[in-house]
Steps between C-alpha positions, in 0.01 A plus 500: 500500500667175400280204415647150521412155379617191684610149407520203737731217393523168686815292453479138610811364667654170397603186683318219675420716802521829313729780606743482208509826303647537152669843529587520130135447408385768744765747386414445135129553562563805723715655226230433242234665717734791577546559127119508470487779760409289805667581833533232769320620813499194726579129518395252764511124530208277588582252772461131459597251769828497693597852392518439125330727250240377257509814286617859482244774444636815332313825451596744224365843410534747213351831400171452326454678172191715502 
């Protein structure tokens, strides 16, 4: 039976009202975590006002060493 560990990473968006994402920053961090064995499971944004996002919440998992 596989056993997993999980990591939750919150990325704050930029801009006066939020909502601006730095894709190069996300890609770089995702690649780093992928090289560490983490697999992206889910991403969702947290709503602020008028449809903009305050942050992005990403969940990663990897096999846990026993």
